[in-house]
C-alpha positions in Angstrom: 69.6 85.0 89.1 71.0 86.7 86.0 71.2 85.2 82.5 74.6 84.0 81.4 76.6 86.5 79.4 79.6 85.7 77.2 82.7 86.0 79.4 86.0 86.7 77.8 88.3 84.6 80.0 91.7 85.3 78.3 92.7 87.6 81.2 91.5 85.2 84.0 93.6 82.5 85.6 92.4 78.9 84.9 90.7 78.7 88.3 88.9 82.1 87.8 87.9 81.1 84.3 86.4 77.9 85.6 84.5 79.7 88.4 83.2 82.3 85.8 81.7 79.5 83.7 80.0 77.3 86.3 76.3 77.1 85.6 73.8 77.9 88.4 72.6 74.7 90.1 75.8 72.8 89.2 75.8 69.6 91.3 79.4 68.5 90.5 78.4 65.7 88.2 78.9 67.5 84.9 75.6 66.1 83.6 72.7 68.3 82.6 69.1 67.1 82.7 66.4 67.8 80.1 65.0 70.7 82.2 68.4 72.4 82.1 68.4 72.2 78.3 65.1 74.1 78.0 66.3 76.9 80.3 68.8 79.6 79.4 72.2 79.0 81.1 72.6 81.0 84.2 75.9 81.4 86.0 76.6 80.4 89.6 78.9 83.4 90.2 78.8 87.0 89.0 82.1 88.4 87.7 82.3 90.5 90.9 81.9 87.3 93.0 84.7 85.6 91.0 86.9 88.5 91.6 86.2 88.5 95.4 86.7 84.7 95.6 90.1 85.0 93.9 91.2 87.9 96.0 90.2 86.1 99.2 92.0 82.9 98.1 95.3 84.9 97.8 95.2 86.2 101.4 97.6 85.0 104.0 94.7 83.8 106.1 93.5 81.4 103.3 97.1 80.2 102.7 97.3 79.3 106.4 93.9 77.5 106.2 95.3 75.4 103.3 98.5 74.6 105.1 96.5 73.5 108.2 94.2 71.3 106.1 97.2 69.8 104.3 98.9 69.0 107.6 95.7 67.5 109.0 95.5 65.3 105.9 99.1 64.2 106.2 98.6 63.5 109.9 95.7 61.2 109.0 98.0 59.3 106.5 97.1 61.0 103.2 99.7 60.8 100.5 99.5 61.6 96.8 96.6 63.4 95.2 93.6 63.5 95.1 92.8 62.0 98.5 89.3 61.2 99.7 88.1 59.7 103.0 
């Protein structure tokens, strides 16, 4: 895993900027433990991976996946956002 580097995010969309700054091992809680504080910050995604994720997200295939997932949620009675089961 590579050490984190300063990433200039002015040219990135908010989603790409967020992906580019996610630390390796991120568990979704936003909390860091003491071990994390002693180690240099590593990034979960390389700049190339962020670029590939964003390119894939913009494909027609992924747009259809999102539409299908949204329709499935509506069929199950979801309304508003966010919705969790």
